[in-house]
Every structure is written in structure tokens, then in C-alpha cells.
C-alpha positions in Angstrom: 48.3 -6.8 -4.6 49.6 -4.9 -1.6 48.7 -7.9 0.6 50.7 -10.2 -1.6 53.7 -7.9 -1.5 53.4 -7.6 2.3 53.2 -11.4 2.7 56.2 -11.9 0.5 58.1 -9.4 2.6 57.3 -11.4 5.7 58.3 -14.7 4.1 61.6 -13.3 2.9 62.4 -11.7 6.2 61.5 -14.7 8.3 64.8 -16.6 7.9 66.6 -13.7 9.5 64.8 -14.3 12.7 64.2 -18.1 12.4 65.8 -20.0 15.2 67.4 -17.2 17.2 67.0 -17.5 20.9 68.1 -14.8 23.3 70.5 -16.4 25.8 71.3 -13.4 27.9 70.9 -9.6 27.9 72.7 -7.1 30.1 74.4 -3.8 29.9 73.0 -2.9 26.5 74.3 -6.2 25.0 72.2 -9.2 24.0 73.4 -12.6 22.9 71.4 -14.8 20.6 72.1 -18.4 19.5 70.4 -20.5 16.9 70.0 -24.0 18.5 69.1 -25.4 15.1 72.7 -24.8 13.9 74.4 -26.6 16.8 76.8 -29.3 15.4 78.3 -31.8 17.8 81.7 -33.4 17.2 83.1 -35.2 20.2 83.7 -32.5 22.9 83.2 -29.6 20.5 80.1 -27.7 19.5 79.7 -25.3 16.6 76.8 -22.8 16.6 75.7 -19.6 14.9 75.7 -16.6 17.3 74.4 -13.0 17.1 75.4 -10.2 19.4 73.3 -7.0 19.4 74.5 -3.7 20.9 72.2 -0.9 22.1 75.0 1.6 21.1 77.3 1.3 18.1 80.8 0.0 18.6 83.9 2.1 17.8 83.8 0.8 14.2 80.1 1.8 13.9 78.7 -1.8 14.1 75.5 -2.4 16.0 75.5 -6.2 15.7 77.9 -9.1 15.0 76.9 -12.5 13.5 79.3 -15.3 13.5 80.1 -19.0 13.7 81.5 -20.0 17.1 83.2 -23.2 18.2 83.1 -24.3 21.9 85.3 -26.9 23.5 83.1 -28.4 26.2 85.9 -30.4 27.9 88.5 -27.6 28.2 85.9 -24.8 28.5 87.3 -22.6 25.7 86.0 -21.0 22.5 87.1 -19.5 19.2 85.4 -17.5 16.5 85.3 -19.3 13.2 83.8 -16.5 11.1 82.2 -13.2 11.9 80.5 -10.2 10.2 80.0 -6.8 11.8 76.7 -5.0 10.7 75.9 -1.3 10.9 72.3 -2.1 11.8 70.7 -4.1 14.6 70.2 -7.9 14.3 72.6 -8.5 11.5 71.1 -5.9 9.2 72.4 -3.0 7.3 75.7 -2.4 5.7 78.6 -4.8 6.4 81.2 -2.9 8.4 83.8 -5.7 8.5 84.1 -9.5 8.3 86.6 -12.3 8.7 86.6 -15.9 7.5 89.8 -16.7 9.5 89.3 -18.6 12.8 90.7 -17.0 15.9 92.9 -18.6 18.4 91.3 -20.6 21.2 90.5 -18.6 24.3 89.4 -19.6 27.8 85.9 -19.0 28.9 85.6 -17.0 32.2 82.7 -17.8 34.5 79.9 -15.2 34.6 80.5 -14.0 31.0 78.3 -14.2 27.9 80.7 -16.8 26.6 80.1 -18.9 29.7 76.3 -18.7 29.3 76.7 -19.8 25.6 79.1 -22.6 26.5 76.8 -24.0 29.1 73.9 -23.9 26.7 75.6 -25.5 23.7 77.4 -28.1 25.7 74.1 -29.4 27.1 73.1 -30.3 23.6 
């Protein structure tokens, strides 16, 4: 019986990790994207992203999961939705969330956003 419960736990937890690929990690911050969620529409790409922090943010969040939109032609991005989690890897209590898209912002070279834009725009 314990084996069945353990197996069910693994099966249930698997979608939380399914598809996440670490794009870059530096300075106690790691960026993960799920390539299976990339949607192409002309020059734009939508993708699910996860940012993990080694130390909590000022609001207590240790990770942020969200839907991002990248404009490959104009090299800009915006957040479509996001959720801050108290635990690592989008786990634990929800600290805050938003379903309101942000304004478009430019992507500066050498940033996490530039690494993500390069990856999703190759798709």
C-alpha cells in the first residue's frame, strides 16, 4: 500500500516539473522556461516561465511563475500573468498574483530577459 501511495505522489507531482528547462542561473536567481508551452503568432511568442530565488524577495516570495509574451522583431516583452509563491519552484502559499498584462518593456542585452527572448524567438 505504501508503494502505491508513493507512486501516486510521484505521478501527481510530475506535472509541476514537466517541461521546465533551466535557461540561465546566476546571482542566486534561476530562470526556467517550458518549451512545450511556446505559442507562435507572427513575430510574438508566448511561453510559461518560472523564476526561482535562493533568498526570499521583500514580499516573502521564493519563486514566480507566469505567462510571458515576447516580441521577437522589436525585442521587447511583457508579463501576461504571474503568481508569487512563498516556496521554491512555484510551491507553497501564494503571496500575490495578477491576471493583468503589463506594459511592453525593452529587453536589454545580457539580461535574463535577453536569454529568454533569444531562446523563444528561435522556435
